[in-house]
C-alpha positions, 0 to 999 in steps of 0.5 A: 182082149183089146184089138191092136191099135194099128188094126183100125187103119184101112190105108185109105189116105183120108188122113193125109190132108190133115197131116202137117208133116205129110203136107210139108214133106210129101213123102208116104213114110212121113204120113200116118199111113206110112208110119202105121205101115212101118210100125206093123213091119217093125212089130212083125220083125220085117223092119229094124228101127234104125235112125232112118226109120226113127226119123220118119216118126220124129217128123210127126208134129 
């Protein structure tokens, strides 16, 4: 069985400087770490994928 793709992220923030949307927008939810957090919350049923949440995914370049 393959491990889930979201599991390797340890939320260290090392990716933040290389993320163009995070550098421009400066918000955690527009960072790779924030998007992974949102995906996990959606998968767990703790967050609904609505227009606001989707906008953070759409900001990814």
